C-alpha positions as CSV (number, residue, x, y, z in Angstrom):
1,M,-13.2,-21.4,28.2
2,L,-11.5,-24.7,26.7
3,H,-12.4,-23.8,23.1
4,H,-11.3,-19.9,23.3
5,R,-7.5,-21.7,24.3
6,I,-7.6,-23.6,21.8
7,V,-8.8,-20.4,19.0
8,A,-5.8,-18.5,21.0
9,L,-3.2,-21.1,20.6
10,L,-4.2,-21.7,17.0
11,V,-4.0,-18.2,15.8
12,A,-0.6,-18.1,17.8
13,L,0.3,-21.4,15.4
14,L,-0.8,-19.7,12.5
15,L,1.3,-16.2,13.0
16,V,4.0,-17.9,13.6
17,A,3.4,-19.6,10.1
18,C,2.3,-16.6,8.3
19,G,5.8,-14.3,10.5
20,S,7.9,-17.2,8.3
21,G,9.8,-15.0,6.2
22,G,7.4,-15.7,3.2
23,G,7.9,-19.8,2.3
24,P,6.7,-21.2,-0.3
25,T,3.1,-21.9,-1.0
26,T,3.8,-24.5,-3.2
27,S,3.6,-28.6,-1.6
28,P,7.1,-29.0,-0.1
29,G,6.4,-32.4,-2.5
30,N,9.5,-34.7,-1.5
31,E,11.7,-32.5,-0.6
32,Y,11.5,-34.3,2.9
33,G,13.5,-37.0,1.1
34,T,16.1,-34.1,0.2
35,G,16.4,-30.3,2.2
36,G,13.8,-31.2,4.7
37,D,15.2,-34.7,5.8
38,A,18.6,-32.7,6.3
39,Q,17.2,-30.2,8.4
40,G,15.5,-33.5,10.4
41,S,18.2,-35.1,10.8
42,E,20.0,-32.0,12.3
43,Q,17.1,-31.5,14.7
44,V,17.6,-35.2,15.2
45,A,21.2,-34.8,15.8
46,A,20.2,-32.1,18.1
47,A,18.2,-34.1,21.0
48,T,20.5,-35.1,24.1
49,A,21.0,-37.5,26.5
50,D,18.7,-37.1,29.6
51,P,21.9,-37.2,32.3
52,S,19.4,-37.6,34.9
53,V,18.7,-41.5,33.6
54,D,19.2,-44.3,35.6
55,R,20.3,-46.7,33.0
56,S,20.7,-49.5,35.5
57,K,16.6,-48.8,35.2
58,L,16.0,-49.5,31.6
59,A,14.4,-52.0,29.7
60,Q,16.2,-53.9,27.0
61,E,12.6,-53.1,24.7
62,L,10.1,-50.8,25.1
63,R,6.9,-51.8,23.1
64,V,4.6,-49.4,21.7
65,Y,1.1,-49.1,20.5
66,N,0.6,-45.9,17.8
67,W,-1.4,-44.9,14.9
68,S,0.1,-46.0,11.1
69,D,2.5,-42.7,10.1
70,Y,2.3,-41.3,13.0
71,I,6.1,-41.4,14.5
72,D,9.4,-40.5,12.5
73,P,11.5,-44.0,12.2
74,E,14.6,-42.0,12.6
75,V,13.6,-40.8,16.0
76,L,13.0,-44.1,17.2
77,A,16.3,-45.4,15.8
78,T,18.1,-42.4,17.4
79,F,16.2,-43.3,21.0
80,E,17.7,-46.5,20.3
81,Q,21.3,-45.4,19.7
82,V,20.8,-43.0,23.1
83,Y,20.1,-44.5,25.4
84,G,20.1,-49.2,24.1
85,V,16.6,-49.8,24.1
86,R,14.9,-51.5,20.9
87,V,11.5,-50.1,20.3
88,V,8.8,-52.4,18.6
89,L,6.0,-50.3,17.4
90,D,2.8,-52.2,16.5
91,V,-0.1,-49.8,14.5
92,F,-3.5,-49.8,15.4
93,P,-6.8,-48.2,13.0
94,A,-8.8,-46.8,16.0
95,N,-9.2,-46.0,19.8
96,E,-11.9,-48.9,20.0
97,E,-9.6,-51.5,18.4
98,M,-6.8,-50.2,20.4
99,I,-8.8,-50.1,23.8
100,A,-10.2,-53.9,23.1
101,K,-6.8,-55.5,22.9
102,V,-5.0,-53.6,25.6
103,G,-8.4,-54.1,28.0
104,A,-8.1,-57.7,28.6
105,G,-4.7,-57.0,30.2
106,N,-1.0,-58.4,30.2
107,S,-1.0,-57.2,26.5
108,G,2.6,-56.4,26.4
109,Y,2.3,-52.6,25.7
110,D,4.1,-50.2,27.6
111,I,2.6,-46.9,25.8
112,V,-0.3,-46.5,24.5
113,V,-1.7,-43.6,22.0
114,P,-4.9,-43.0,22.6
115,S,-7.4,-39.8,21.4
116,D,-8.8,-37.6,23.7
117,Y,-12.0,-39.0,24.7
118,A,-10.0,-42.8,24.6
119,V,-7.8,-41.1,27.6
120,E,-10.7,-40.6,29.5
121,L,-12.3,-43.8,29.3
122,M,-9.0,-46.2,30.0
123,A,-8.2,-43.9,32.8
124,R,-12.1,-44.1,34.4
125,D,-11.6,-48.1,33.7
126,G,-7.8,-48.0,35.6
127,L,-6.3,-49.5,32.0
128,L,-3.8,-46.4,32.3
129,A,-1.0,-45.8,34.9
130,T,-0.3,-42.2,37.0
131,L,2.3,-40.6,35.7
132,D,5.4,-39.6,37.6
133,K,5.8,-36.0,36.4
134,S,9.6,-35.7,37.9
135,L,10.3,-38.0,35.1
136,L,9.1,-35.8,32.8
137,P,11.3,-32.4,33.0
138,N,10.5,-31.9,29.4
139,L,6.8,-30.7,29.9
140,T,7.8,-27.6,30.6
141,H,8.2,-27.5,26.5
142,L,4.1,-28.2,25.8
143,D,1.9,-24.8,25.6
144,P,0.1,-24.2,28.4
145,G,-3.0,-24.3,26.6
146,Q,-2.5,-27.5,25.4
147,L,-2.7,-28.9,29.3
148,G,-5.7,-29.6,31.4
149,L,-7.8,-30.1,28.7
150,Y,-11.1,-31.8,29.2
151,F,-10.8,-35.1,29.1
152,D,-7.6,-35.1,31.5
153,P,-7.7,-32.0,33.8
154,E,-4.6,-32.5,36.1
155,N,-2.9,-34.7,32.7
156,T,-2.6,-37.4,35.5
157,H,-2.2,-40.1,32.9
158,S,-1.6,-38.3,29.9
159,V,0.3,-36.0,28.0
160,P,0.0,-34.3,24.5
161,Y,1.5,-35.4,21.4
162,L,0.1,-34.3,18.7
163,Y,-3.5,-33.1,17.3
164,G,-5.2,-32.5,14.3
165,I,-8.7,-31.7,13.1
166,T,-10.9,-33.9,10.3
167,G,-12.1,-33.0,7.5
168,I,-12.1,-33.3,3.7
169,A,-9.0,-34.2,1.2
170,Y,-9.3,-33.6,-2.3
171,S,-8.0,-33.5,-5.6
172,K,-8.3,-29.7,-7.0
173,A,-7.9,-31.4,-10.6
174,A,-11.6,-33.4,-9.8
175,F,-12.6,-30.3,-7.7
176,P,-11.4,-26.9,-9.7
177,N,-14.4,-25.2,-7.9
178,G,-13.1,-26.2,-4.8
179,V,-14.9,-28.3,-2.1
180,D,-16.6,-26.3,0.7
181,S,-19.5,-28.5,2.1
182,W,-20.1,-32.3,3.6
183,A,-22.5,-32.7,0.8
184,A,-19.7,-33.9,-1.3
185,V,-19.2,-37.2,0.1
186,F,-23.2,-37.6,1.4
187,D,-25.4,-36.4,-1.2
188,P,-25.8,-39.2,-3.5
189,A,-26.5,-37.0,-6.7
190,Q,-22.4,-35.7,-6.2
191,V,-20.7,-38.5,-5.1
192,E,-22.4,-40.5,-7.8
193,A,-20.1,-38.8,-10.6
194,Y,-16.7,-40.4,-8.2
195,R,-18.7,-43.6,-7.6
196,G,-15.4,-46.0,-6.0
197,Q,-13.4,-43.0,-5.6
198,L,-14.0,-41.8,-2.5
199,S,-13.5,-43.6,1.2
200,M,-15.1,-42.4,4.7
201,L,-13.0,-42.5,7.9
202,D,-13.0,-46.3,9.4
203,D,-14.7,-44.8,13.1
204,E,-17.3,-45.1,14.7
205,R,-17.4,-41.1,15.5
206,E,-15.9,-39.6,13.2
207,T,-17.9,-40.9,10.1
208,P,-21.7,-40.0,11.7
209,G,-20.2,-37.5,13.6
210,A,-19.6,-36.1,10.0
211,A,-22.9,-37.3,9.2
212,L,-24.6,-35.4,12.1
213,R,-22.7,-31.9,11.1
214,F,-23.9,-32.2,7.4
215,L,-27.6,-32.5,9.4
216,G,-27.2,-29.6,11.1
217,R,-26.1,-31.3,14.5
218,S,-23.6,-31.6,17.1
219,L,-21.1,-34.7,16.4
220,N,-22.1,-35.5,20.0
221,E,-25.9,-35.6,19.4
222,T,-27.3,-38.8,20.4
223,D,-31.0,-38.6,20.0
224,P,-33.0,-41.8,18.3
225,A,-34.3,-40.0,15.5
226,A,-31.1,-38.0,14.7
227,L,-28.9,-41.1,14.5
228,A,-31.4,-43.1,12.5
229,E,-31.1,-40.5,9.9
230,V,-27.8,-40.5,10.0
231,Q,-28.1,-44.6,9.7
232,E,-30.0,-44.2,6.7
233,L,-27.7,-40.9,5.0
234,L,-24.6,-43.6,5.9
235,V,-26.0,-46.9,4.4
236,A,-27.0,-44.9,1.2
237,Q,-23.4,-43.9,0.7
238,K,-22.4,-47.3,1.7
239,E,-22.4,-48.0,-1.8
240,L,-20.8,-45.1,-3.2
241,L,-17.4,-45.9,-1.1
242,A,-14.1,-47.1,-2.4
243,A,-13.5,-48.3,1.1
244,Y,-13.8,-47.3,4.8
245,N,-10.6,-46.4,5.0
246,S,-8.1,-44.7,8.5
247,S,-5.7,-46.3,7.6
248,D,-3.2,-45.6,4.2
249,V,-6.0,-42.8,3.1
250,N,-2.3,-40.8,2.6
251,R,-1.2,-43.5,0.0
252,K,-4.2,-43.7,-1.5
253,L,-5.0,-39.8,-1.9
254,A,-1.5,-39.3,-3.2
255,G,-1.6,-42.1,-6.0
256,G,-4.8,-41.3,-7.2
257,E,-6.5,-43.2,-6.1
258,Y,-8.8,-41.4,-4.5
259,V,-10.2,-37.7,-5.9
260,I,-12.0,-37.4,-2.3
261,A,-11.7,-38.5,1.0
262,H,-13.0,-38.2,4.6
263,A,-9.5,-37.6,6.3
264,F,-7.7,-36.1,9.6
265,S,-5.5,-33.4,8.6
266,G,-2.2,-34.4,9.1
267,D,-2.8,-38.0,6.5
268,A,-3.8,-35.0,3.7
269,M,-0.7,-33.0,4.4
270,Q,1.3,-36.6,3.6
271,A,-0.7,-36.7,0.6
272,R,0.2,-33.6,-0.3
273,S,3.7,-33.5,0.9
274,G,4.9,-36.9,0.4
275,L,6.3,-39.1,3.4
276,E,9.8,-39.3,2.9
277,D,11.1,-42.2,1.5
278,E,7.6,-44.5,1.7
279,F,5.7,-42.4,-0.9
280,D,5.9,-39.7,-3.5
281,G,3.4,-36.3,-2.0
282,N,0.8,-35.5,-5.1
283,P,0.7,-31.3,-4.7
284,D,-2.5,-31.6,-6.5
285,I,-4.4,-32.5,-2.7
286,A,-5.9,-29.8,-1.2
287,F,-7.6,-29.3,2.6
288,V,-10.6,-28.1,3.6
289,I,-12.6,-27.9,7.2
290,P,-16.1,-28.1,5.5
291,K,-18.4,-24.6,6.5
292,E,-20.8,-27.4,8.9
293,G,-18.0,-27.7,10.9
294,G,-15.5,-30.7,11.6
295,T,-13.7,-32.1,14.8
296,I,-10.9,-31.2,16.9
297,W,-8.9,-34.0,18.5
298,M,-5.5,-34.8,20.2
299,D,-3.5,-37.7,20.6
300,N,-1.6,-38.4,23.9
301,L,1.2,-40.3,25.0
302,A,0.0,-42.8,28.0
303,I,1.5,-45.5,29.7
304,L,-0.3,-48.6,30.3
305,A,-1.1,-49.2,34.3
306,D,0.2,-53.0,33.7
307,S,3.3,-51.6,31.5
308,P,6.0,-54.1,32.7
309,N,8.9,-50.9,31.5
310,A,6.8,-48.0,33.1
311,Y,10.5,-46.5,34.2
312,T,11.6,-46.6,30.5
313,A,8.3,-45.3,29.5
314,H,8.8,-42.2,31.1
315,V,12.4,-42.2,29.5
316,F,11.3,-42.3,25.8
317,I,8.0,-40.1,26.9
318,N,10.7,-37.4,28.3
319,F,12.7,-37.9,24.7
320,L,9.5,-36.9,22.5
321,L,9.0,-33.7,24.1
322,Q,12.4,-32.8,23.4
323,P,11.5,-30.0,21.2
324,E,13.9,-31.0,18.6
325,I,12.3,-34.5,18.6
326,A,8.8,-32.9,18.5
327,A,9.8,-30.3,15.8
328,R,10.6,-33.4,13.7
329,N,7.5,-35.4,14.1
330,A,5.6,-32.5,13.5
331,E,7.7,-32.6,10.1
332,Y,7.4,-36.1,9.6
333,V,3.7,-36.9,10.3
334,G,2.2,-33.5,9.3
335,Y,0.4,-32.8,12.4
336,L,0.0,-30.2,14.5
337,S,2.3,-30.0,17.5
338,P,1.5,-28.8,21.1
339,N,5.3,-28.3,22.2
340,K,5.5,-24.3,22.2
341,D,9.6,-24.7,21.5
342,A,8.9,-27.0,18.4
343,V,6.8,-24.7,16.4
344,P,9.7,-22.5,15.3
345,L,11.8,-25.6,14.6
346,L,9.2,-25.9,11.7
347,S,9.6,-25.6,8.0
348,E,8.8,-22.8,5.6
349,E,7.1,-25.4,3.2
350,V,5.5,-27.1,6.4
351,R,4.3,-23.7,7.9
352,A,3.4,-22.7,4.6
353,L,0.6,-25.5,4.2
354,Y,-0.5,-24.9,7.4
355,A,-1.4,-21.4,6.6
356,E,-3.1,-22.9,3.2
357,G,-5.5,-24.5,5.0
358,F,-3.7,-27.4,6.7
359,A,-4.4,-25.8,10.3
360,P,-7.7,-24.3,10.9
361,S,-7.6,-20.5,10.5
362,E,-9.2,-18.3,13.8
363,E,-12.9,-18.8,11.3
364,T,-12.3,-22.1,10.9
365,A,-11.8,-23.3,14.9
366,A,-14.7,-21.4,15.5
367,R,-16.3,-24.6,13.4
368,L,-14.4,-27.3,15.2
369,E,-16.3,-29.3,18.1
370,W,-14.6,-32.0,20.3
371,I,-15.7,-35.6,20.5
372,E,-16.9,-36.7,24.1
373,R,-18.5,-39.6,25.4
374,S,-21.7,-39.4,27.7
375,D,-23.7,-42.4,29.0
376,G,-25.6,-42.5,25.2
377,S,-22.2,-43.0,23.4
378,A,-22.9,-46.7,23.1
379,A,-25.4,-45.7,20.5
380,F,-22.4,-44.8,18.3
381,T,-21.1,-48.3,18.8
382,E,-24.7,-49.5,17.7
383,L,-24.6,-47.7,14.5
384,W,-22.1,-48.5,13.8
385,T,-22.3,-52.1,13.9
386,A,-25.6,-51.7,12.2
387,V,-23.7,-49.7,8.8
388,K,-21.3,-51.8,8.6
389,G,-23.2,-55.0,8.5
390,E,-25.6,-54.0,5.5
């Protein structure tokens, strides 16, 4: 049932993309810094203060722990202007690192952005606050198909922020016939041709998961024999890599340092389109979910149980759920928005890229899988430690 709900939502998104008035099929390049930014500025300007907010309860500062390049700086600046609250933003490269940092308590952070399985894990360990939904009226803008998912069935501890897929980003010039299989990153005979120009995600579930899909297995497979085969595959691949990289794959693809990379869809889209005044886009970049399948995931907004500023954190989350703000964030970061009222506000350029493959078609969605935690998941930590220790 869950899979069908996700497929239906993705198809609806692509129908919006295809019905966007025949927008250009080429990359918007650096247009986010010109025309695209103008639209984004209008969206942010349209954001309004919630009159129900009790300003006497607002903290002077809010600390947010997020993924890199995962929120529009203009959105943060607008929140500060509207509510007079300074937002301090720190970034993490992986869920496991974030959990380790906040798990001991008293981290000083208020809001974290865990992925799906990480929400389940953190809630189980008492790290996340129970949300006060009376303070989140903008929840009504979220697509019902993106609520109540397996990791937080009642959205007790989290609300959807952005979601995406994980596959392969590559240079069309380097691969004129395209890429359609994980063999492009795991077959040594193929990888040797671009030794040192390939990266894999620095992630203990995504990278072994990609290897498992290549081997025809579920990315949640914990059979010892299968994981031993994965470890052998990753160790053989390691000497051919430029790096394990989850932090600036977008920049290295855009700059040509990488010609192929295991990547999140939004990072691939940033490499293609650029990131406003951060770096220019590269129209040569394409993205694909290999025929063996890939990952679908959701990142979520959650408040830490020991947040010293829980009221202000709710105000911030509700602000991000405004359609204009959600659309601006989706434009900026290149990921998919679960905000049903934000999707029609996206530019034609972004919708065209979604239709090109940066968002999944119905056929692609059928090959996507969620990362899940189980009693055997600790095996991935052991495997990843062994691979990186080689």
